[in-house]
LUMDOMAR-12426 format. One record per residue (C-alpha): residue in three letters; y, x, z. Coordinates in steps of 0.25 Angstrom, whole numbers. Layout:
<"Ala"; <Y; X; Z>>
...
This chain:
<"Met"; <453; 304; 550>>
<"Ala"; <457; 290; 553>>
<"Thr"; <472; 286; 551>>
<"His"; <480; 287; 563>>
<"Ser"; <481; 273; 570>>
<"Leu"; <495; 267; 569>>
<"Pro"; <502; 257; 578>>
<"Ala"; <500; 242; 574>>
<"Gly"; <507; 238; 562>>
<"Arg"; <509; 252; 556>>
<"Arg"; <495; 255; 552>>
<"Ala"; <496; 251; 537>>
<"Ala"; <506; 255; 527>>
<"Pro"; <512; 244; 519>>
<"Ala"; <505; 239; 506>>
<"Ala"; <509; 248; 494>>
<"Ala"; <504; 250; 480>>
<"Ala"; <489; 254; 480>>
<"Ser"; <488; 269; 479>>
<"Ala"; <480; 275; 467>>
<"Ser"; <468; 282; 470>>
<"Pro"; <471; 297; 473>>
<"Asp"; <470; 306; 461>>
<"Trp"; <459; 315; 467>>
<"Arg"; <458; 325; 456>>
<"Arg"; <472; 328; 456>>
<"Ile"; <471; 329; 472>>
<"Ala"; <459; 338; 471>>
<"Tyr"; <466; 347; 460>>
<"Tyr"; <478; 350; 469>>
<"Val"; <470; 352; 481>>
<"Leu"; <461; 362; 474>>
<"Val"; <474; 369; 468>>
<"Ser"; <481; 369; 482>>
<"Arg"; <468; 375; 488>>
<"Ala"; <467; 386; 477>>
<"Leu"; <481; 390; 479>>
<"Asp"; <479; 392; 494>>
<"Asp"; <466; 400; 490>>
<"Ala"; <474; 409; 481>>
<"Glu"; <485; 412; 490>>
<"Glu"; <477; 414; 502>>
<"Ala"; <468; 423; 494>>
<"Thr"; <480; 432; 490>>
<"Asn"; <484; 432; 505>>
<"Arg"; <471; 438; 509>>
<"Asn"; <471; 448; 499>>
<"Lys"; <485; 454; 501>>
<"Ala"; <481; 468; 501>>
<"Thr"; <476; 467; 486>>
<"Val"; <486; 456; 481>>
<"Pro"; <500; 461; 476>>
<"Arg"; <511; 455; 484>>
<"Glu"; <517; 447; 472>>
<"His"; <504; 439; 472>>
<"Gln"; <504; 436; 487>>
<"Val"; <508; 423; 494>>
<"Leu"; <516; 428; 506>>
<"Tyr"; <518; 414; 512>>
<"Gln"; <505; 406; 510>>
<"Phe"; <502; 392; 517>>
<"Ser"; <489; 386; 513>>
<"Ala"; <488; 371; 511>>
<"Arg"; <473; 372; 512>>
<"Gly"; <468; 360; 519>>
<"His"; <481; 352; 517>>
<"Glu"; <480; 351; 502>>
<"Met"; <472; 338; 500>>
<"Ala"; <480; 328; 507>>
<"Gln"; <493; 335; 502>>
<"Val"; <488; 333; 487>>
<"Ile"; <485; 319; 490>>
<"Leu"; <499; 317; 495>>
<"Gly"; <504; 324; 483>>
<"Thr"; <497; 314; 473>>
<"Leu"; <505; 303; 480>>
<"Val"; <518; 309; 480>>
<"Asp"; <521; 305; 466>>
<"His"; <534; 296; 465>>
<"Ala"; <547; 300; 458>>
<"His"; <555; 304; 470>>
<"Asp"; <544; 308; 480>>
<"Gly"; <548; 320; 488>>
<"Ala"; <539; 329; 497>>
<"Gly"; <544; 338; 508>>
<"Ala"; <533; 348; 510>>
<"Tyr"; <529; 361; 518>>
<"Tyr"; <522; 374; 516>>
<"Arg"; <508; 368; 514>>
<"Ser"; <512; 358; 504>>
<"Arg"; <508; 364; 491>>
<"Pro"; <497; 355; 488>>
<"Leu"; <507; 343; 488>>
<"Leu"; <516; 351; 478>>
<"Leu"; <505; 354; 469>>
<"Thr"; <501; 340; 468>>
<"Leu"; <516; 336; 465>>
<"Gly"; <517; 346; 454>>
<"Leu"; <518; 360; 459>>
<"Ser"; <512; 369; 448>>
<"Ile"; <501; 378; 453>>
<"Asp"; <508; 391; 448>>
<"Asp"; <521; 387; 456>>
<"Ala"; <512; 384; 468>>
<"Leu"; <507; 399; 467>>
<"Ala"; <519; 406; 462>>
<"Ser"; <529; 401; 473>>
<"Pro"; <520; 407; 484>>
<"Leu"; <519; 420; 476>>
<"Gly"; <534; 420; 476>>
<"Arg"; <535; 420; 461>>
<"Ser"; <546; 415; 451>>
<"Gly"; <547; 400; 450>>
<"Gly"; <540; 390; 459>>
<"Phe"; <546; 384; 471>>
<"Ser"; <557; 394; 473>>
<"Asp"; <556; 406; 464>>
<"Gly"; <551; 415; 475>>
<"Arg"; <562; 411; 484>>
<"Asp"; <554; 404; 495>>
<"Ile"; <539; 405; 500>>
<"Gly"; <529; 398; 491>>
<"Val"; <525; 387; 501>>
<"Val"; <540; 382; 502>>
<"Cys"; <538; 373; 490>>
<"Asn"; <546; 363; 482>>
<"Leu"; <544; 354; 470>>
<"Pro"; <555; 349; 462>>
<"Lys"; <554; 337; 453>>
<"Arg"; <565; 328; 447>>
<"Arg"; <555; 316; 446>>
<"Gly"; <542; 315; 454>>
<"Ala"; <538; 320; 468>>
<"Leu"; <545; 333; 473>>
<"Val"; <543; 342; 484>>
<"Leu"; <556; 345; 492>>
<"Pro"; <559; 360; 495>>
<"Met"; <551; 365; 506>>
<"Ser"; <556; 374; 517>>
<"Gly"; <549; 384; 525>>
<"Asp"; <551; 378; 539>>
<"Val"; <542; 368; 545>>
<"Gly"; <546; 353; 545>>
<"Ser"; <558; 354; 536>>
<"Gln"; <552; 346; 525>>
<"Tyr"; <553; 333; 532>>
<"Thr"; <568; 329; 533>>
<"Pro"; <571; 333; 518>>
<"Thr"; <559; 324; 514>>
<"Ala"; <565; 312; 523>>
<"Gly"; <578; 315; 515>>
<"Trp"; <571; 314; 502>>
<"Ala"; <564; 301; 507>>
<"Gln"; <578; 295; 511>>
<"Ser"; <583; 299; 498>>
<"Ile"; <572; 291; 491>>
<"Gln"; <577; 279; 498>>
<"Tyr"; <592; 282; 494>>
<"His"; <589; 285; 480>>
<"Arg"; <581; 271; 479>>
<"Asp"; <590; 262; 487>>
<"Val"; <604; 268; 486>>
<"Leu"; <604; 274; 473>>
<"Gly"; <595; 264; 467>>
<"Asp"; <585; 274; 461>>
<"Ala"; <572; 266; 460>>
<"Ser"; <564; 278; 456>>
<"His"; <564; 282; 471>>
<"Ala"; <556; 270; 475>>
<"Gly"; <543; 274; 481>>
<"Ser"; <547; 288; 482>>
<"Ile"; <544; 295; 496>>
<"Gly"; <546; 308; 503>>
<"Val"; <534; 315; 508>>
<"Ala"; <535; 326; 519>>
<"Leu"; <523; 335; 521>>
<"Gly"; <521; 343; 534>>
<"Gly"; <511; 349; 543>>
<"Glu"; <509; 344; 557>>
<"Gly"; <517; 355; 563>>
<"Ser"; <529; 351; 556>>
<"Val"; <529; 337; 563>>
<"Ala"; <535; 344; 575>>
<"Thr"; <548; 348; 567>>
<"Asn"; <562; 342; 568>>
<"Gly"; <561; 339; 553>>
<"Phe"; <548; 331; 554>>
<"Trp"; <554; 322; 565>>
<"Ala"; <567; 321; 558>>
<"Ala"; <561; 316; 545>>
<"Leu"; <552; 307; 553>>
<"Thr"; <564; 300; 559>>
<"Met"; <571; 299; 546>>
<"Ala"; <559; 293; 539>>
<"Thr"; <555; 283; 549>>
<"Thr"; <569; 278; 553>>
<"Leu"; <574; 277; 538>>
<"Ala"; <560; 272; 533>>
<"Leu"; <560; 284; 523>>
<"Pro"; <550; 284; 512>>
<"Met"; <543; 297; 518>>
<"Leu"; <529; 302; 521>>
<"Phe"; <527; 312; 531>>
<"Tyr"; <514; 320; 527>>
<"Ile"; <509; 328; 539>>
<"Glu"; <497; 337; 536>>
<"Asp"; <491; 341; 550>>
<"Asn"; <482; 353; 550>>
<"Gly"; <483; 355; 565>>
<"Leu"; <490; 368; 565>>
<"Gly"; <505; 372; 565>>
<"Ile"; <502; 387; 561>>
<"Ser"; <494; 390; 574>>
<"Val"; <499; 378; 583>>
<"Arg"; <490; 366; 584>>
<"Gly"; <495; 352; 580>>
<"Asp"; <495; 346; 594>>
<"Met"; <506; 357; 597>>
<"Gln"; <514; 353; 585>>
<"Thr"; <512; 338; 588>>
<"Pro"; <508; 331; 601>>
<"Gly"; <494; 326; 599>>
<"Gly"; <494; 333; 585>>
<"Asn"; <495; 321; 577>>
<"Ile"; <509; 317; 572>>
<"Ala"; <505; 304; 566>>
<"Ala"; <500; 299; 579>>
<"Asn"; <513; 303; 586>>
<"Leu"; <521; 295; 576>>
<"Ala"; <513; 282; 578>>
<"Ser"; <525; 276; 585>>
<"Phe"; <535; 279; 574>>
<"Gly"; <540; 266; 567>>
<"Asn"; <541; 266; 552>>
<"Leu"; <531; 277; 550>>
<"Leu"; <517; 275; 543>>
<"Leu"; <507; 285; 549>>
<"Arg"; <494; 290; 544>>
<"Asp"; <485; 300; 549>>
<"Gly"; <472; 306; 542>>
<"Asp"; <464; 317; 537>>
<"Gly"; <470; 325; 526>>
<"Thr"; <457; 331; 522>>
<"Asn"; <450; 318; 519>>
<"Pro"; <453; 314; 505>>
<"Pro"; <452; 299; 504>>
<"Glu"; <459; 298; 518>>
<"Ala"; <470; 307; 515>>
<"Ala"; <472; 300; 501>>
<"Arg"; <472; 286; 508>>
<"Leu"; <482; 289; 519>>
<"Leu"; <492; 297; 510>>
<"Gln"; <492; 285; 500>>
<"Glu"; <495; 276; 511>>
<"Val"; <507; 284; 517>>
<"Val"; <513; 286; 503>>
<"Gly"; <511; 272; 499>>
<"His"; <518; 268; 512>>
<"Val"; <530; 277; 510>>
<"Arg"; <531; 273; 495>>
<"Ala"; <531; 258; 499>>
<"Gly"; <544; 260; 507>>
<"Ala"; <537; 257; 520>>
<"Gly"; <543; 269; 527>>
<"Pro"; <538; 283; 530>>
<"Ala"; <524; 288; 533>>
<"Leu"; <517; 300; 540>>
<"Ile"; <503; 304; 537>>
<"Arg"; <496; 315; 545>>
<"Leu"; <484; 321; 538>>
<"Thr"; <475; 331; 545>>
<"Val"; <472; 343; 537>>
<"Pro"; <465; 357; 540>>
<"Arg"; <472; 370; 539>>
<"Leu"; <462; 378; 531>>
<"Ser"; <471; 391; 531>>
<"Asn"; <480; 399; 539>>
<"His"; <494; 393; 542>>
<"Ser"; <499; 403; 532>>
<"Gly"; <496; 416; 524>>
<"Pro"; <499; 425; 536>>
<"Asp"; <493; 416; 547>>
<"Asn"; <479; 418; 553>>
<"Gln"; <474; 405; 559>>
<"Lys"; <462; 412; 565>>
<"Gly"; <472; 417; 576>>
<"Tyr"; <474; 402; 581>>
<"Arg"; <462; 394; 576>>
<"Ser"; <447; 396; 578>>
<"Asp"; <437; 398; 567>>
<"Glu"; <432; 384; 571>>
<"Glu"; <445; 377; 569>>
<"Ile"; <447; 384; 556>>
<"Ala"; <433; 380; 551>>
<"Ala"; <435; 365; 556>>
<"Asp"; <447; 365; 547>>
<"Trp"; <439; 370; 535>>
<"Glu"; <429; 358; 538>>
<"Arg"; <441; 349; 535>>
<"Asp"; <445; 356; 522>>
<"Pro"; <450; 344; 513>>
<"Leu"; <445; 351; 500>>
<"Pro"; <430; 349; 502>>
<"Lys"; <433; 335; 506>>
<"Leu"; <441; 332; 494>>
<"Arg"; <430; 337; 485>>
<"Ala"; <420; 329; 493>>
<"His"; <429; 317; 491>>
<"Leu"; <430; 318; 476>>
<"Val"; <416; 324; 472>>
<"Pro"; <409; 317; 467>>
<"Gly"; <416; 303; 469>>
<"Val"; <429; 306; 462>>
<"Met"; <425; 318; 453>>
<"Thr"; <413; 326; 450>>
<"Glu"; <409; 339; 454>>
<"Gln"; <412; 344; 440>>
<"Ala"; <426; 338; 441>>
<"Trp"; <428; 345; 454>>
<"Gly"; <424; 358; 449>>
<"Ala"; <433; 356; 436>>
<"Leu"; <445; 353; 446>>
<"Glu"; <442; 366; 453>>
<"His"; <441; 373; 440>>
<"Asp"; <455; 368; 436>>
<"Val"; <461; 372; 449>>
<"Glu"; <455; 386; 448>>
<"Arg"; <461; 387; 434>>
<"Asp"; <475; 381; 437>>
<"Val"; <477; 389; 450>>
<"Gly"; <472; 402; 443>>
<"Ala"; <482; 400; 432>>
<"Ala"; <493; 396; 442>>
<"Leu"; <491; 408; 450>>
<"Ala"; <491; 418; 438>>
<"Ala"; <504; 411; 433>>
<"Ala"; <510; 412; 447>>
<"Arg"; <507; 427; 449>>
<"Gly"; <512; 429; 435>>
<"Arg"; <526; 423; 438>>
<"Pro"; <537; 434; 440>>
<"Ala"; <543; 436; 454>>
<"Pro"; <556; 429; 455>>
<"Lys"; <569; 435; 450>>
<"Ala"; <577; 443; 461>>
<"Asp"; <590; 440; 454>>
<"Thr"; <588; 425; 456>>
<"Val"; <586; 425; 471>>
<"Lys"; <601; 422; 474>>
<"Arg"; <601; 410; 465>>
<"Phe"; <601; 395; 470>>
<"Val"; <607; 398; 484>>
<"Tyr"; <617; 388; 479>>
<"Ser"; <617; 379; 467>>
<"Glu"; <620; 387; 454>>
<"Pro"; <623; 383; 439>>
<"Pro"; <610; 382; 433>>
<"Gln"; <603; 393; 425>>
<"Ala"; <592; 392; 414>>
<"Gly"; <579; 390; 421>>
<"Asp"; <585; 385; 434>>
<"Ala"; <577; 374; 441>>
<"Asp"; <583; 360; 442>>
<"Thr"; <587; 357; 456>>
<"Val"; <582; 345; 464>>
<"Gly"; <592; 340; 474>>
<"Gly"; <607; 336; 475>>
<"Leu"; <615; 329; 465>>
<"Ser"; <613; 331; 450>>
<"Ala"; <623; 339; 441>>
<"Arg"; <627; 325; 435>>
<"Glu"; <629; 319; 448>>
<"Leu"; <638; 330; 453>>
<"Ala"; <646; 331; 440>>
<"Ala"; <649; 315; 441>>
<"Leu"; <655; 317; 455>>
<"Gly"; <666; 326; 450>>
<"Gly"; <676; 332; 459>>
<"Ser"; <689; 340; 459>>
<"Asp"; <695; 351; 468>>
<"Val"; <709; 346; 466>>
<"Ala"; <713; 338; 478>>
<"Ala"; <720; 324; 476>>
<"Glu"; <734; 324; 479>>
<"Gln"; <741; 317; 491>>
<"Gly"; <728; 312; 497>>
<"Pro"; <729; 306; 511>>
<"Val"; <728; 316; 523>>
<"Ile"; <715; 315; 529>>
<"Arg"; <707; 321; 541>>
<"Phe"; <695; 330; 539>>
<"Ala"; <685; 319; 543>>
<"Glu"; <691; 309; 533>>
<"Ala"; <690; 319; 522>>
<"Val"; <675; 321; 524>>
<"Arg"; <673; 305; 526>>
<"Arg"; <681; 303; 513>>
<"Thr"; <673; 313; 505>>
<"Leu"; <660; 308; 510>>
<"Ala"; <664; 294; 506>>
<"Ser"; <669; 298; 492>>
<"Glu"; <656; 306; 489>>
<"Leu"; <647; 294; 494>>
<"Glu"; <655; 285; 485>>
<"Ala"; <654; 295; 473>>
<"Asn"; <640; 299; 475>>
<"Pro"; <629; 289; 478>>
<"Lys"; <619; 300; 481>>
<"Ala"; <628; 305; 493>>
<"Leu"; <624; 301; 507>>
<"Val"; <630; 305; 521>>
<"Phe"; <621; 305; 534>>
<"Gly"; <620; 311; 547>>
<"Glu"; <619; 307; 562>>
<"Asp"; <630; 296; 565>>
<"Val"; <636; 297; 551>>
<"Gly"; <634; 283; 547>>
<"Val"; <637; 272; 557>>
<"Lys"; <646; 281; 566>>
<"Gly"; <652; 289; 554>>
<"Gly"; <649; 302; 560>>
<"Val"; <652; 308; 574>>
<"His"; <666; 313; 567>>
<"Leu"; <667; 299; 560>>
<"Val"; <667; 307; 546>>
<"Thr"; <658; 297; 540>>
<"Glu"; <664; 285; 546>>
<"Gly"; <663; 273; 537>>
<"Leu"; <654; 280; 526>>
<"Arg"; <641; 272; 530>>
<"Lys"; <648; 259; 529>>
<"Arg"; <654; 262; 516>>
<"Phe"; <642; 268; 509>>
<"Gly"; <630; 262; 517>>
<"Asn"; <619; 267; 526>>
<"Ala"; <611; 273; 515>>
<"Arg"; <622; 283; 511>>
<"Val"; <629; 286; 525>>
<"Phe"; <619; 286; 536>>
<"Asp"; <615; 290; 550>>
<"Thr"; <603; 299; 552>>
<"Ser"; <594; 302; 564>>
<"Leu"; <598; 314; 573>>
<"Ser"; <591; 325; 566>>
<"Glu"; <599; 336; 559>>
<"Glu"; <587; 341; 552>>
<"Gly"; <584; 327; 547>>
<"Ile"; <599; 325; 542>>
<"Ile"; <599; 338; 534>>
<"Gly"; <584; 337; 529>>
<"Arg"; <587; 323; 525>>
<"Ala"; <599; 328; 517>>
<"Val"; <591; 338; 510>>
<"Gly"; <580; 328; 505>>
<"Met"; <591; 319; 500>>
<"Ala"; <598; 330; 493>>
<"Leu"; <585; 334; 486>>
<"Ser"; <584; 320; 481>>
<"Gly"; <598; 321; 474>>
<"Leu"; <606; 314; 485>>
<"Met"; <619; 320; 491>>
<"Pro"; <617; 320; 507>>
<"Val"; <628; 323; 516>>
<"Ala"; <622; 325; 530>>
<"Glu"; <630; 326; 542>>
<"Ile"; <627; 335; 554>>
<"Gln"; <635; 330; 565>>
<"Phe"; <639; 344; 571>>
<"Arg"; <637; 358; 565>>
<"Lys"; <628; 362; 578>>
<"Tyr"; <619; 350; 575>>
<"Ala"; <615; 356; 561>>
<"Asp"; <606; 366; 569>>
<"Pro"; <593; 357; 568>>
<"Ala"; <595; 356; 553>>
<"Thr"; <596; 371; 551>>
<"Glu"; <583; 371; 544>>
<"Gln"; <586; 360; 534>>
<"Leu"; <600; 366; 532>>
<"Asn"; <594; 379; 528>>
<"Asn"; <583; 374; 520>>
<"Cys"; <593; 365; 512>>
<"Gly"; <602; 377; 509>>
<"Thr"; <591; 386; 504>>
<"Met"; <584; 375; 496>>
<"Arg"; <590; 378; 482>>
<"Trp"; <588; 393; 483>>
<"Arg"; <573; 392; 489>>
<"Thr"; <569; 382; 478>>
<"Asn"; <576; 390; 467>>
<"Asn"; <585; 379; 464>>
<"Arg"; <574; 368; 463>>
<"Phe"; <580; 360; 475>>
<"Ala"; <593; 359; 482>>
<"Ala"; <598; 350; 493>>
<"Pro"; <613; 349; 492>>
<"Ile"; <617; 342; 505>>
<"Val"; <630; 341; 512>>
<"Val"; <629; 343; 528>>
<"Arg"; <642; 339; 535>>
<"Met"; <642; 347; 548>>
<"Pro"; <654; 345; 558>>
<"Gly"; <656; 356; 568>>
<"Gly"; <666; 366; 574>>
<"Phe"; <676; 363; 586>>
<"Gly"; <681; 349; 588>>
<"Lys"; <695; 345; 593>>
<"Asp"; <697; 353; 605>>
<"Val"; <682; 353; 608>>
<"Gly"; <670; 361; 605>>
<"Asp"; <656; 363; 609>>
<"Pro"; <643; 371; 605>>
<"Trp"; <637; 359; 598>>
<"His"; <647; 351; 590>>
<"Ser"; <657; 363; 588>>
<"Leu"; <648; 373; 581>>
<"Ser"; <653; 378; 567>>
<"Ser"; <643; 389; 563>>
<"Glu"; <646; 387; 548>>
<"Val"; <641; 401; 546>>
<"Thr"; <627; 395; 548>>
<"Trp"; <627; 387; 535>>
<"Ala"; <635; 398; 528>>
<"His"; <623; 407; 531>>
<"Ala"; <614; 396; 527>>
<"Ile"; <610; 399; 512>>
<"Gly"; <613; 388; 502>>
<"Trp"; <623; 380; 510>>
<"Gln"; <638; 377; 507>>
<"Val"; <646; 377; 519>>
<"Leu"; <659; 369; 519>>
<"Val"; <670; 370; 530>>
<"Pro"; <682; 362; 526>>
<"Ser"; <695; 364; 535>>
<"Asn"; <702; 351; 530>>
<"Ala"; <700; 337; 524>>
<"Ala"; <703; 341; 510>>
<"Asp"; <693; 352; 510>>
<"Ala"; <683; 344; 517>>
<"Val"; <684; 334; 505>>
<"Gly"; <682; 344; 495>>
<"Leu"; <671; 352; 501>>
<"Leu"; <663; 340; 506>>
<"Arg"; <663; 334; 492>>
<"Ala"; <660; 348; 486>>
<"Ala"; <647; 348; 495>>
<"Met"; <643; 334; 491>>
<"Arg"; <644; 338; 477>>
<"Ser"; <637; 352; 478>>
<"Arg"; <623; 356; 474>>
<"Asn"; <622; 364; 487>>
<"Pro"; <621; 360; 502>>
<"Ser"; <633; 360; 510>>
<"Ile"; <637; 361; 524>>
<"Phe"; <651; 353; 526>>
<"Phe"; <657; 358; 539>>
<"Glu"; <666; 348; 546>>
<"His"; <674; 354; 557>>
<"Arg"; <675; 345; 569>>
<"Ser"; <689; 349; 572>>
<"Leu"; <693; 344; 558>>
<"Leu"; <685; 332; 560>>
<"Met"; <692; 329; 573>>
<"Thr"; <706; 332; 570>>
<"Ser"; <717; 332; 559>>
<"Asp"; <715; 346; 556>>
<"Gly"; <711; 347; 542>>
<"Ser"; <717; 335; 538>>
<"Ala"; <721; 336; 523>>
<"Arg"; <724; 327; 511>>
<"Tyr"; <712; 320; 505>>
<"Pro"; <709; 327; 492>>
<"Gly"; <702; 316; 485>>
<"Asp"; <688; 310; 482>>
<"Ser"; <686; 321; 471>>
<"Tyr"; <690; 333; 479>>
<"Val"; <679; 344; 478>>
<"Leu"; <682; 358; 483>>
<"Pro"; <674; 371; 478>>
<"Leu"; <666; 377; 488>>
<"Gly"; <668; 392; 492>>
<"Val"; <683; 391; 489>>
<"Ala"; <693; 395; 501>>
<"Lys"; <707; 389; 502>>
<"Ile"; <719; 398; 506>>
<"Leu"; <727; 389; 516>>
<"Arg"; <737; 400; 519>>
<"Gln"; <742; 412; 510>>
<"Gly"; <743; 425; 518>>
<"Ser"; <746; 439; 515>>
<"Asp"; <740; 447; 527>>
<"Ile"; <728; 441; 532>>
<"Thr"; <717; 431; 527>>
<"Leu"; <711; 420; 537>>
<"Val"; <698; 415; 533>>
<"Thr"; <693; 402; 539>>
<"Trp"; <687; 388; 538>>
<"Gly"; <685; 375; 544>>
<"Ala"; <694; 371; 556>>
<"Met"; <698; 386; 558>>
<"Val"; <707; 384; 545>>
<"His"; <717; 376; 552>>
<"Arg"; <719; 386; 564>>
<"Cys"; <719; 398; 554>>
<"Val"; <730; 391; 546>>
<"Ala"; <738; 389; 559>>
<"Ala"; <737; 403; 563>>
<"Ala"; <740; 408; 549>>
<"Asp"; <753; 400; 548>>
<"Arg"; <758; 409; 559>>
<"Phe"; <758; 421; 550>>
<"Ala"; <768; 417; 539>>
<"Gly"; <760; 419; 526>>
<"Arg"; <752; 431; 531>>
<"Ala"; <739; 424; 534>>
<"Glu"; <730; 418; 523>>
<"Val"; <721; 407; 527>>
<"Leu"; <708; 404; 519>>
<"Asp"; <700; 392; 522>>
<"Leu"; <686; 395; 517>>
<"Arg"; <682; 380; 516>>
<"Thr"; <667; 384; 513>>
<"Val"; <659; 395; 520>>
<"Ala"; <648; 394; 511>>
<"Pro"; <652; 398; 500>>
<"Trp"; <664; 405; 505>>
<"Asp"; <676; 410; 497>>
<"Arg"; <674; 425; 497>>
<"Thr"; <684; 427; 486>>
<"Ala"; <695; 420; 492>>
<"Val"; <693; 427; 506>>
<"Leu"; <692; 441; 499>>
<"Ala"; <704; 438; 491>>
<"Ser"; <713; 434; 503>>
<"Val"; <708; 446; 511>>
<"Arg"; <711; 456; 500>>
<"Lys"; <725; 450; 499>>
<"Thr"; <728; 450; 514>>
<"Gly"; <719; 462; 519>>
<"Arg"; <716; 455; 532>>
<"Cys"; <706; 443; 536>>
<"Leu"; <704; 434; 548>>
<"Ile"; <692; 425; 548>>
<"Val"; <692; 413; 557>>
<"His"; <681; 403; 560>>
<"Glu"; <675; 394; 570>>
<"Asp"; <661; 399; 570>>
<"Thr"; <657; 410; 580>>
<"Leu"; <661; 424; 576>>
<"Thr"; <648; 431; 575>>
<"Ala"; <641; 429; 562>>
<"Gly"; <652; 418; 559>>
<"Phe"; <655; 416; 544>>
<"Gly"; <668; 424; 546>>
<"Ala"; <659; 436; 547>>
<"Glu"; <654; 434; 533>>
<"Ile"; <668; 433; 528>>
<"Ala"; <672; 445; 535>>
<"Ala"; <660; 453; 530>>
<"Thr"; <664; 449; 516>>
<"Ile"; <678; 453; 517>>
<"Ala"; <674; 467; 523>>
<"Gln"; <664; 469; 511>>
<"Ala"; <673; 464; 500>>
<"Ala"; <687; 466; 504>>
<"Phe"; <686; 478; 514>>
<"Trp"; <697; 486; 507>>
<"Ser"; <707; 475; 507>>
<"Leu"; <707; 473; 522>>
<"Asp"; <718; 478; 531>>
<"Ala"; <711; 474; 544>>
<"Pro"; <697; 470; 548>>
<"Val"; <692; 456; 545>>
<"Glu"; <693; 448; 558>>
<"Arg"; <686; 435; 562>>
<"Leu"; <691; 424; 572>>
<"Ala"; <680; 415; 576>>
<"Val"; <674; 408; 589>>
<"Glu"; <668; 419; 597>>
<"Asp"; <653; 418; 598>>
<"Val"; <652; 407; 608>>
<"Pro"; <648; 392; 605>>
<"Met"; <660; 382; 604>>
<"Pro"; <664; 378; 618>>
<"Tyr"; <668; 364; 622>>
<"His"; <680; 364; 631>>
<"Glu"; <693; 366; 623>>
<"Val"; <697; 378; 631>>
<"Leu"; <684; 385; 628>>
<"Leu"; <685; 380; 613>>
<"Ala"; <699; 386; 612>>
<"Ala"; <694; 399; 618>>
<"Val"; <684; 402; 606>>
<"Leu"; <690; 394; 594>>
<"Pro"; <700; 401; 585>>
<"Asp"; <713; 394; 585>>
<"Ala"; <726; 396; 578>>
<"Asp"; <731; 406; 589>>
<"Arg"; <719; 414; 588>>
<"Val"; <719; 415; 573>>
<"Ala"; <733; 419; 573>>
<"Ala"; <730; 430; 583>>
<"Ser"; <719; 435; 575>>
<"Ile"; <728; 435; 563>>
<"Glu"; <738; 444; 570>>
<"His"; <727; 453; 575>>
<"Val"; <722; 456; 560>>
<"Leu"; <736; 457; 555>>
<"Ala"; <739; 468; 565>>
<"Gln"; <728; 477; 560>>
């Protein structure tokens, strides 16, 4: 197939160092290994009636027909800091980059070790390396590999240009995907980032013409993403036949060389056949004719590779010896994989969060090193007589202090740079620290969070802003994948990012879009720390703790606190760090415990002050983790509890607290636990309607009286 015609002036890549001839023996070896692995797995699936379950591959996705071009690409991804974002048909690339054959088989079998120690399906791979090309942790959703790869590519520029690490020169990020994935938000967000920022990023699209059963022209108008992108500036495009060995090698060398030379991103589309069902349970004969399947087999790249190499590059005997080596190596690896034990059940709860290391634990890729964290120091003792500052100024000062102390810290999001944020929290930071460290992004929440994940994996400390809590919804996929990363890779990878997320009602105003709180969403999201400060001093200590944590954190900035003087406090200093999961008792009381957080704290304190020492007020400060110990101790003392929050009542986080109290402190209760929250309606706009649904001091006081009367 001829390369796709490009607009004048954009057809040739800039001159780069001449590429070496492909290592065809290595390429042939891994193509044969990949084909043998697919054969072994599919043979097992065909004989499930006679094969024990522990030898079955329950999620099987064949790379048959895709493997040759992928392996060629793998031989070119060889720089110290190359990073690949892959997907479920990318095992040939991983094999070429160093994945052992027994790991490649043990992980689909769910055995110990491997990608995840049996925690994730075997096609959701990863490959950690301290030096040399690594494969970023895959996810099970389509298209989610693109934006973290863009973040990795941007981090290459940051390490090279800002931190002065010359070892990153020439490194690239490579995102692999099928043609169906180019319809996803992640693809377009990453494409926007790569082209507007001239990132060293390669988009590798292998097009087999089918998204499960849907034809390519239903996924992409015209069925050719390379043709559709011809008008994109700053993007080298190449389009070719992924079953033709010399053509695929030539085009891949060209696009990789272009990106390595610093000439901007590139996209290559290679057509390949799908020589299998979409997955193990699929039956393609339900949506493809026998003629279509046969036509794909006529395009099988393996016979074409053999014909290209024999006899010109190797003899018949050499090819036969290679096949013998593969049969031997795959047979030995299969026996080794089947011989591995099942994962240990008592380890399944490990690595939801960072843990003190134990013997045998993997080194984790991502985040600051232990040495870097120790050098930052910190104290939970507040400086005396600091100036009284408002909440927004507290966040700004903390960001500035951390940017000053930690050269790997970055702050970004929509409008955070030139404007200084819609709440002006980041005002002046770009001017002080430069556009490489405090910068605006394109309007894509998935892109913002995915970018942060890729940066954190490279060892940076990204602080991403989502303008309002509701706007995080398009990024839910990336947020959830980030939270589970450490657990599902069995501690091989982690992405400790900080996401600043304003929300809640504003000053005398609300609405369904800018005033959502829903912090329970992230308390329910595994692996996240959720910080909800009620005042400026706590904002300092909690934000700094998040920026020095090994876990990802949601830092919730309440709009009312950003817009008013509520929550003003003395600045506790540039070293102030609060421990997470420790509530603060704001009022001592004897007869009832009020548990609350965020802007509701101030209304609860105002209500409690009407009861002359009878109402104890606990500010949780963090809802993940939350201070069960302090809550239970207070309830056991007072015998009564009222939980007040701004989120809606049904399934709000107050329900979790109430259930815990009922289970652990039932016999200490003198009255039922009660909750006061926004009833199950969206936050309204007009102040009269807002006042009708939002707990205020009067309503809190009335609820206190009601509970005390029981």
